[in-house]
VOPAGU-2260 file (C-alpha; in pm, 1 decimal, decimal comma):
REM VOPAGU-2260
SITE   aa  ch    i         X         Y         Z
SITE  MET   A    0   -2151,3    -764,6    -427,9
SITE  TYR   A    1   -1971,8    -582,3    -674,7
SITE  ALA   A    2   -1782,9    -878,0    -842,6
SITE  ASN   A    3   -1453,0    -737,0   -1041,1
SITE  PRO   A    4   -1302,0   -1038,5   -1150,6
SITE  SER   A    5    -942,5    -801,7   -1226,8
SITE  LEU   A    6    -930,5    -724,0    -844,8
SITE  GLU   A    7    -799,7    -933,8    -565,9
SITE  THR   A    8    -738,2    -857,3    -231,0
SITE  GLY   A    9    -396,1    -847,4      -3,9
SITE  ILE   A   10    -190,4    -798,2     237,6
SITE  GLY   A   11      91,4    -626,6     246,5
SITE  SER   A   12     372,0    -530,0     528,0
SITE  TYR   A   13     168,9    -280,3     634,0
SITE  THR   A   14     -85,2    -516,8     747,3
SITE  TYR   A   15     105,8    -651,0    1008,8
SITE  THR   A   16     331,3    -365,5    1117,1
SITE  TRP   A   17     394,1    -463,4    1448,9
SITE  ALA   A   18     460,0    -851,6    1393,6
SITE  ILE   A   19     686,8    -745,7    1144,4
SITE  GLY   A   20     895,1    -462,4    1375,1
SITE  VAL   A   21     894,6    -117,6    1500,1
SITE  PRO   A   22    1136,0     111,9    1568,8
SITE  GLY   A   23    1151,8      92,5    1954,7
SITE  TYR   A   24     932,4    -227,8    1943,2
SITE  ALA   A   25    1172,1    -515,7    1974,1
SITE  VAL   A   26     976,3    -833,2    1814,3
SITE  ALA   A   27    1168,9   -1180,4    1851,1
SITE  SER   A   28    1100,5   -1336,2    1558,4
SITE  PRO   A   29    1039,5   -1076,2    1349,6
SITE  MET   A   30     763,1   -1184,2    1002,4
SITE  THR   A   31     954,7   -1244,2     720,7
SITE  PRO   A   32     907,5   -1149,0     377,1
SITE  PHE   A   33     841,9   -1581,7     334,5
SITE  GLY   A   34     643,8   -1567,8     639,8
SITE  LEU   A   35     411,8   -1270,9     515,0
SITE  ILE   A   36     331,1   -1490,9     206,6
SITE  GLU   A   37     234,0   -1739,0     465,9
SITE  LYS   A   38     -36,9   -1581,4     574,4
SITE  ALA   A   39    -157,6   -1430,4     280,7
SITE  SER   A   40    -263,0   -1846,3     165,1
SITE  GLU   A   41    -331,7   -1888,9     529,0
SITE  LEU   A   42    -587,1   -1580,5     458,2
SITE  GLY   A   43    -750,2   -1695,1     159,6
SITE  ALA   A   44    -589,4   -1352,7     -14,3
SITE  LYS   A   45    -442,6   -1397,1    -304,4
SITE  VAL   A   46    -127,8   -1048,2    -316,2
SITE  VAL   A   47     124,1    -976,5    -101,7
SITE  GLN   A   48     224,0    -661,7    -122,9
SITE  PHE   A   49     642,6    -520,8       4,1
SITE  ALA   A   50     695,8    -193,8     148,0
SITE  ASP   A   51     918,6     -28,5     256,7
SITE  ASN   A   52     931,3    -176,5     664,4
SITE  MET   A   53    1019,7    -481,1     458,0
SITE  PRO   A   54    1283,9    -294,9     234,2
SITE  LEU   A   55    1405,7    -631,8     -16,6
SITE  ASP   A   56    1680,1    -416,4    -184,3
SITE  GLY   A   57    1929,1    -594,8      15,2
SITE  PHE   A   58    1833,8    -946,6    -161,8
SITE  SER   A   59    2072,4   -1084,1    -360,6
SITE  ASP   A   60    1902,5   -1182,2    -741,2
SITE  GLU   A   61    1934,6   -1629,1    -561,8
SITE  LYS   A   62    1719,8   -1448,8    -272,1
SITE  LEU   A   63    1508,5   -1253,3    -497,3
SITE  LEU   A   64    1448,0   -1547,0    -684,4
SITE  GLU   A   65    1330,0   -1810,6    -432,5
SITE  LEU   A   66    1116,1   -1569,8    -308,2
SITE  PHE   A   67     924,3   -1527,5    -619,7
SITE  GLN   A   68     894,3   -1939,0    -659,5
SITE  PHE   A   69     784,6   -1967,4    -288,2
SITE  ALA   A   70     535,1   -1727,8    -410,4
SITE  GLN   A   71     443,8   -1913,7    -643,7
SITE  SER   A   72     377,0   -2238,0    -496,6
SITE  GLN   A   73     196,9   -2074,0    -288,7
SITE  SER   A   74     -41,0   -1933,3    -581,5
SITE  ILE   A   75      23,5   -1549,7    -462,8
SITE  LYS   A   76     154,1   -1328,7    -654,2
SITE  LEU   A   77     337,1    -987,8    -523,8
SITE  GLU   A   78     418,4    -626,3    -523,0
SITE  VAL   A   79     671,6    -444,6    -462,9
SITE  GLY   A   80     725,1     -88,6    -283,6
SITE  SER   A   81    1008,5     142,0    -179,5
SITE  LYS   A   82    1026,5     523,0     -67,0
SITE  GLY   A   83    1231,9     785,1     -98,3
SITE  LEU   A   84    1211,6     816,4    -447,3
SITE  THR   A   85    1539,2     948,3    -625,6
SITE  SER   A   86    1695,6     810,6    -965,8
SITE  GLU   A   87    1849,3     578,1    -842,3
SITE  ARG   A   88    1656,7     435,1    -567,3
SITE  LEU   A   89    1388,1     379,2    -885,8
SITE  LYS   A   90    1604,3     286,9   -1079,8
SITE  GLN   A   91    1686,0     -14,0    -856,6
SITE  TYR   A   92    1334,3     -89,7    -779,5
SITE  ILE   A   93    1308,7    -140,8   -1141,2
SITE  VAL   A   94    1520,0    -428,6   -1071,5
SITE  VAL   A   95    1343,0    -556,3    -778,6
SITE  ALA   A   96     977,5    -481,1    -951,3
SITE  GLN   A   97    1162,5    -676,8   -1216,1
SITE  ALA   A   98    1274,8    -971,4   -1022,3
SITE  LEU   A   99     953,1   -1101,6    -859,7
SITE  HIS   A  100     712,8   -1003,1   -1128,7
SITE  SER   A  101     548,0    -762,9    -996,2
SITE  ASP   A  102     338,7    -510,9   -1238,0
SITE  ILE   A  103     351,1    -227,9    -939,4
SITE  LEU   A  104     567,3     -53,7    -811,8
SITE  ARG   A  105     458,3     222,4    -497,9
SITE  PHE   A  106     597,0     461,4    -363,3
SITE  VAL   A  107     543,6     700,8     -93,7
SITE  ILE   A  108     799,1     978,2    -225,6
SITE  ASP   A  109     928,8    1146,1      79,1
SITE  GLU   A  110    1185,6     965,6     360,3
SITE  ASN   A  111    1313,6    1079,6     698,5
SITE  ASP   A  112    1440,5    1519,3     539,5
SITE  TYR   A  113    1358,9    1438,1     191,9
SITE  GLN   A  114    1114,7    1584,0      70,8
SITE  PRO   A  115    1112,1    1673,2    -347,7
SITE  SER   A  116     901,9    1923,4    -466,5
SITE  PRO   A  117     642,9    1770,3    -674,5
SITE  GLU   A  118     854,4    1948,9   -1040,4
SITE  GLN   A  119    1151,1    1783,0    -844,2
SITE  VAL   A  120     936,7    1478,5    -883,9
SITE  ILE   A  121     840,5    1512,4   -1237,0
SITE  ASP   A  122    1206,7    1582,3   -1320,2
SITE  ILE   A  123    1267,5    1190,5   -1166,7
SITE  ILE   A  124    1020,1    1034,0   -1304,1
SITE  ARG   A  125    1019,7    1075,6   -1653,1
SITE  PRO   A  126    1351,6     931,9   -1770,4
SITE  SER   A  127    1226,6     609,3   -1610,1
SITE  ILE   A  128     916,5     615,5   -1790,3
SITE  PRO   A  129    1047,0     391,5   -2048,5
SITE  ALA   A  130    1251,8     114,2   -1841,0
SITE  LEU   A  131     863,7     106,8   -1650,6
SITE  GLU   A  132     685,2      29,6   -2025,1
SITE  SER   A  133     914,9    -215,2   -2136,0
SITE  ALA   A  134     885,3    -398,3   -1825,3
SITE  ASP   A  135     495,8    -374,5   -1814,3
SITE  ILE   A  136     572,0    -162,6   -1431,7
SITE  ARG   A  137     289,6      44,2   -1295,5
SITE  LEU   A  138     493,7     344,2   -1096,3
SITE  ALA   A  139     182,9     364,2    -774,5
SITE  LEU   A  140     242,3     759,5    -597,7
SITE  GLU   A  141      82,2     674,3    -274,8
SITE  ASN   A  142     -73,1    1033,9    -165,3
SITE  HIS   A  143      98,7    1105,4     178,3
SITE  ASP   A  144      89,3    1354,2     444,0
SITE  ARG   A  145     231,6    1633,0     267,1
SITE  LEU   A  146     144,0    1694,5     -70,5
SITE  LYS   A  147    -205,2    1765,7    -149,8
SITE  THR   A  148    -409,4    1571,1    -422,6
SITE  VAL   A  149    -371,1    1843,0    -643,3
SITE  GLU   A  150     -15,8    1828,2    -645,0
SITE  PHE   A  151     -40,4    1466,7    -710,2
SITE  ALA   A  152    -277,1    1485,8    -978,3
SITE  GLN   A  153       8,0    1707,2   -1113,5
SITE  ILE   A  154     244,1    1512,5   -1145,2
SITE  ILE   A  155      60,7    1166,7   -1263,0
SITE  GLN   A  156    -122,5    1481,3   -1532,5
SITE  ALA   A  157     282,4    1573,3   -1616,5
SITE  CYS   A  158     451,4    1248,9   -1619,7
SITE  ASN   A  159     155,3    1196,4   -1963,4
SITE  SER   A  160     176,4     800,7   -1927,4
SITE  PRO   A  161     -60,9     535,6   -1834,5
SITE  TYR   A  162     281,6     379,4   -1645,7
SITE  VAL   A  163     275,0     614,8   -1388,6
SITE  GLY   A  164      -7,9     674,9   -1159,4
SITE  ILE   A  165    -164,7     658,0    -765,6
SITE  CYS   A  166    -148,9     407,4    -467,7
SITE  LEU   A  167    -445,7     542,1    -312,5
SITE  ASP   A  168    -443,7     523,5      43,1
SITE  THR   A  169    -755,6     622,7     250,0
SITE  VAL   A  170    -629,7     754,9     535,3
SITE  ASN   A  171    -303,7     919,9     513,7
SITE  SER   A  172    -438,3    1295,7     403,0
SITE  LEU   A  173    -612,1    1310,0     632,9
SITE  GLY   A  174    -217,5    1480,5     735,0
SITE  VAL   A  175    -278,3    1738,9     495,5
SITE  PRO   A  176    -556,8    1811,8     568,6
SITE  GLU   A  177    -843,8    1647,7     354,1
SITE  GLY   A  178   -1069,7    1466,7     396,7
SITE  THR   A  179   -1139,0    1081,4     256,2
SITE  ALA   A  180   -1406,3    1170,4      31,7
SITE  GLU   A  181   -1230,0    1516,8    -146,1
SITE  VAL   A  182    -965,7    1213,8    -139,4
SITE  ILE   A  183   -1142,0     963,5    -355,3
SITE  ARG   A  184   -1282,1    1229,6    -582,7
SITE  GLU   A  185    -939,4    1375,9    -709,2
SITE  LEU   A  186    -723,5    1086,5    -686,7
SITE  LEU   A  187    -975,6     775,5    -781,0
SITE  PRO   A  188    -902,3     854,0   -1181,3
SITE  PHE   A  189    -568,4     827,1   -1179,2
SITE  THR   A  190    -577,3     493,6    -902,4
SITE  VAL   A  191    -369,6     184,1   -1006,6
SITE  ASN   A  192    -367,2      59,2    -654,5
SITE  LEU   A  193    -546,7      66,3    -339,2
SITE  HIS   A  194    -464,6      93,6      19,8
SITE  VAL   A  195    -754,2       0,1     179,0
SITE  LYS   A  196    -727,4     132,0     527,6
SITE  ASP   A  197   -1035,4     147,6     787,6
SITE  PHE   A  198   -1042,0     394,7    1046,0
SITE  THR   A  199   -1288,0     643,6    1342,4
SITE  ILE   A  200   -1284,8     978,6    1428,9
SITE  GLU   A  201   -1348,2    1053,1    1749,9
SITE  ARG   A  202   -1456,0    1354,2    1962,6
SITE  LEU   A  203   -1177,4    1321,5    2301,7
SITE  GLU   A  204   -1380,0    1336,9    2607,4
SITE  HIS   A  205   -1315,2    1696,4    2687,4
SITE  LYS   A  206   -1436,4    1780,9    2347,0
SITE  MET   A  207   -1120,8    1941,6    2245,1
SITE  GLY   A  208    -955,8    1766,6    1927,1
SITE  PHE   A  209   -1031,1    1415,4    1786,9
SITE  LYS   A  210    -876,6    1043,0    1790,5
SITE  VAL   A  211    -847,9     880,8    1433,2
SITE  GLU   A  212    -745,9     511,3    1493,9
SITE  GLY   A  213    -775,8     249,0    1242,0
SITE  VAL   A  214   -1010,1     -76,4    1261,2
SITE  PRO   A  215   -1044,7    -400,5    1015,2
SITE  ALA   A  216   -1196,7    -285,8     747,5
SITE  GLY   A  217   -1567,3    -297,3     713,7
SITE  LYS   A  218   -1584,4    -186,1    1104,7
SITE  GLY   A  219   -1523,9     179,8    1069,1
SITE  LYS   A  220   -1602,7     552,3     883,7
SITE  LEU   A  221   -1432,1     412,5     468,8
SITE  ASN   A  222   -1739,9     354,3     290,3
SITE  ILE   A  223   -1593,4      47,5      69,0
SITE  PRO   A  224   -1810,5     -97,4    -106,3
SITE  PHE   A  225   -1892,0     222,8    -264,0
SITE  LEU   A  226   -1507,2     223,2    -324,9
SITE  MET   A  227   -1502,5    -114,0    -485,4
SITE  GLN   A  228   -1765,9     -48,6    -734,1
SITE  GLU   A  229   -1594,2     334,4    -863,3
SITE  LEU   A  230   -1296,3     124,2    -927,5
SITE  ARG   A  231   -1486,2    -137,3   -1048,7
SITE  ALA   A  232   -1607,1     151,5   -1336,4
SITE  LEU   A  233   -1264,7     264,4   -1400,0
SITE  GLY   A  234   -1115,3     -28,2   -1459,8
SITE  LYS   A  235    -750,8      67,3   -1369,1
SITE  CYS   A  236    -722,2     -70,4   -1043,1
SITE  LYS   A  237    -631,1    -451,3    -988,3
SITE  THR   A  238    -544,8    -515,6    -589,1
SITE  ALA   A  239    -711,0    -379,7    -315,0
SITE  ILE   A  240    -427,9    -422,3     -40,2
SITE  ILE   A  241    -549,3    -432,1     337,4
SITE  GLU   A  242    -364,6    -153,4     560,6
SITE  LEU   A  243    -359,7    -215,7     946,9
SITE  TRP   A  244    -319,4      56,4    1183,5
SITE  THR   A  245    -353,8    -176,1    1523,8
SITE  PRO   A  246    -349,6      73,5    1763,5
SITE  PHE   A  247    -114,7     -12,7    2102,3
SITE  GLU   A  248    -251,2    -319,8    2344,9
SITE  THR   A  249     -91,1    -386,4    2723,9
SITE  THR   A  250     214,8    -554,2    2577,5
SITE  LEU   A  251     273,0    -646,4    2233,6
SITE  GLU   A  252     217,2   -1001,9    2254,4
SITE  GLU   A  253    -148,1    -857,1    2329,3
SITE  THR   A  254     -81,0    -592,1    2020,2
SITE  ILE   A  255      46,9    -862,5    1809,1
SITE  ALA   A  256    -291,0   -1116,7    1821,3
SITE  ARG   A  257    -506,5    -796,4    1780,2
SITE  GLU   A  258    -338,2    -758,4    1416,0
SITE  ASN   A  259    -307,4   -1050,5    1358,9
SITE  HIS   A  260    -757,4   -1117,1    1404,9
SITE  TRP   A  261    -835,4    -788,1    1269,3
SITE  ALA   A  262    -585,1    -901,8     934,9
SITE  ALA   A  263    -792,4   -1224,4     896,9
SITE  GLU   A  264   -1098,2   -1056,7     967,0
SITE  SER   A  265   -1004,4    -766,0     691,3
SITE  VAL   A  266    -944,4   -1029,7     428,0
SITE  HIS   A  267   -1272,9   -1180,6     538,7
SITE  TYR   A  268   -1416,7    -823,1     499,5
SITE  LEU   A  269   -1266,3    -734,6     234,5
SITE  ASN   A  270   -1350,5   -1072,7     -31,5
SITE  GLN   A  271   -1714,8   -1034,3     -89,6
SITE  PHE   A  272   -1624,2    -733,5    -320,5
SITE  VAL   A  273   -1331,6    -856,7    -552,4
């Protein structure tokens, strides 16, 4: 429909959050990075993004090489991500991204009680821009639920480098709160990586408040055709990574089964646009 040969469908470790493991919900056999690559191959996705719920900084050089070679054997491209943006962690993950031949390094700025100001974030990123340029890696800051879109835009503009951009998440900023249309309007020009996370918003039965829940891509309020069309026109974003907010079912096993079904449904839907 809106074919863009440079835009590819991917899955990530937040596509299979329950199968990988959520604190307080023990999984007998958690999905591994190798298992996530196998899932991508089975579903016809072209990219796998490892995020902070599947950290790779503990992997040896040999293990990272094994992971990269396995992805190559499955014709899967890898992307790397983390959270808690400090100078040390940024340098560490540039090395991990290089080992996996990832041209995207997605970062959530905050971690637990660590919440740097926009000015601090700029001071952290600027010294690492030469390393990003040398490695041909684009740092993608994910809009989360603390900073506003205008603050993210200010960070990107202050860094003033094509190697620093936005990982646009289509739901996170509801926590600020900012609407999806506002987030897309303000941050799409800086977007180098996309998280496709569809959702519904329903008024509670007693009418006092709303419930926000995830749904498979194409089944919610996110205007995915418009989003893909706009990304195609801008030409900066190469991958669209499916993320899911799968509600908990009666049991963990049922939840993981639903997560699997939603992942397959979402990849099938998104592939028509890329």
